[in-house]
Residue, then its C-alpha position, 0 to 999 in steps of 0.5 A: m489469457a486463460l487457458s483450458t483446463p479440463g479436469a482441473r481443480l482450482d482449489e486453496g490448495l494449489v495455489s499458495p504465495p509463490n515463492t520467489t525473491s522474496s466500512r469503517r465503523r467506529a473503533h471498536s469494530r475496527s479490524p486488526g488488518r487496519l491497524r496502524w502505527p498510533g499517530l501515522a492516520a493518513l489521506s486519500l492520494a486522489l484526493l492530494a493530487g486532486c485526481a478523483g480517485s480516477t486512475g484512468a489506467a488502459p483496462a487489460k483485455d478479457p480474460a476469456q478472450g485470451a482462452a486456449p482452445e481444449q485440451q487433448e491431454p488433461f491439463d496440469l494447472e501446477k505446471a502451468l504455475s510453475r512455467e518461468a522465462g529464460e533469460l532477458p537482455a534489459r532494453e531501454i524504455r524512456a518517455g518525456a522526462w523518464s526512463a527506466r531499463a525493462l526485461a524485455a524479449e524485444a523492444p517494447k512499444i511505447v504509447e503515451k497518453e495525456k495522462l499516463v504512457s504505456v509500455a508492451i513488454p513482450i517476454g517472449t510468453d503468449s501475453h504482453v507485460e504491459c506497465f502504466v507510467y502516470n503522471t500523478m499521484l495515486d492512491s495504491g488500492e485504488v489502482i489495484r482495485q481496480f485492475v483485480e475488477l476487469l476479472e469480471p463477476g457472474k463470468v469471471e470465478i477468482a480461485r485463489i487473491v494473494p498479495w505475496e511481495i510488498s519490498v521497498h525500490r528508491d525510497s518507495p513502497a510497491v505491491f505484487l497479487q496475484a488471482l487465479y481464475s476461472v472462465p467457462t469456454g465451449g470446450g469446458k474451463a479455462a484456466g488464468l493467472l492476472k498477476i499485478a505490481m504497484h510502484a508507490d514511486k509519488s511523481h510517476p507512479v507505476a503498474c505493470l499486469h500479466d495475464e498468464l498462468g505461471y512466470l510469477a519470477t519472471f513477471e517479479r524481477l521485470a517489475k522490480g528492475i523498473f521501479d530500480s532503474f527508473e528515473a525522473k527529471d522531473a521528481l518532487p525534491a527528496p523529503e528530510y526523512t523518509e520511512t515505511l513500514i510493512l505489515r503482515a499476517d504471517k509471513m504473507p504481506i497486507g499492507f505498507e506506510t510509509n511516512e516522510l518529513i518534507k522541509e518547504a521552501g518557508g521553512q515550515r515543516r510537513w509530515f506527509s504520510r500514505s499506506t495501503s491496507l488488502l485484507p484477505r477477508d476469504a480465498r476469492t476476496l480483498e478488503i482493499e483501504d487506501e489513506a493518506s494525511n498531510v500535516l502541517l508542523d509548529a515548531q516543536g513538531r506538533i500539531k498547526a493543522g492536517l487533512w487525513v481521508e480514509m478511502a475505500g471502494g472509490k468513495a471516502n469513509h472518512r475526510m477531515e479537516l484539523s487547525q489549531k485555533a491556540g494552544s490548545q485548541y482545534e477545531y475539526a470540519g468534514e465528512v464521516e462514513g458520509k455525514r457531516v461531522q463538525g464541532s473543536f475541543t481542546a486538548p489535554g495540556k497547554s503545547g497543543l496534540a502530539s504529532p509523529v515527528s514530536i512522538a518520535s523526539e520524545l521517545a528517542r530522548l526517552m530511549k537512552d538511557k536504559g530503564p523503564f519509561d511510562v510516558k502518555q500522548q494525546e494524539y489525533e485519529p480520526g479513524m478512531d475518533p474524530t471529535k477528540p483526541t486519543e489517547v497513546r500510552y507507550a511504556r518500556d518495560p526492565s526487559g526493554a520490551v516498548t507496549v503501546s496502547f490504546l484502546t482496546m488495542r495492544l502492540t507488544g515491541a522494539l523500538a529504533p533509536d530515533g524513535r520511531p517503531e524497528a518491530f512490533e507484533i499486535s496482540a489481536g490473532p491470530p493469525r499474527l499480525t507485526l509491522q516492522r520496519a523496512h526502510s527508513r532513508g534520512k532525519l528527523 
């Protein structure tokens, strides 16, 4: 909802990340904001789930329609941005096989549709919080991008768009983003603040929106309350292991990666990885990408087969399949930037390509000794080169610091005892880029 702002400034100096509770080019031109932990390339959720990137989300109302009449007194934008709702009781929301609790001034209105459930939650302000509960996995970044695009260029001018929080709820990450905008009206410019929260649950992703100046902490508490209290009888089985890594530029969260080790009924194991990056190109635009991968492992934890996809703007930057033929021989096929790519390669050594699981096992073994180590692994990263393995070097110096290097990239930090990343800084700044494990459960 937009409010008239005669004389108000909408420049960068008035909006900053709130203090609340908390084309793919090739590798040589790869943006630091898209960096992933080596070996954790990913595959698009939309393609993996067969939803072709379509969210089915119900649109928010046109911001211009909610513009308030011209104010008689000078409008105080900072005051409007600082508004918060009072105490709100928790109320149950329930539909189909799931239930949750939401902070609400009155009973939420629930509408069940074919692919989603919409929930309108009154919080005692002019606009309701709108939440959408989906029935299948989705690309988090693509959902966010489609909601942001409701602020139509030409009609709406975005003053600043900022991801302000990434947190983990019930093993899955949630992204929080705000967009301050203005629209022309008969009484001058009107300002609005669109807030988006996207929880990347595999069984039932949840997206929440609120279009009104202020109420940032209220919106964050409400959304996190839903994400934490959500229960579904049809939820997918819990994986053997799960972790979430968060990428930050200085203090701003700009991406996440979540990984799972899944044991199937027949005893096979898979490494399933998802990631989303929201890289600010300037104050008004974000470059949003989704990646995911689904990798079948052999008994030693090395790669037998896999699928990797990267999505941006609703289109695939790459979609690659890999299969092991014999020993270290692999065949690959797919598309990169719309061009067909197909061929084969032989990985160095006799045991085949390393996976995140086999790499973590080797590093955990080396970590038990206190001295330095220096090892190289052959890993498949189609975002860097789909036609051959990428060599990644892991080294620990006498001080205990671990360096991970591949191509021109370099990360320095610490490994967890299980061989997975704990906290690393990426040598690319400024800004200072850090990758930190925010959550883990289970064992590899």
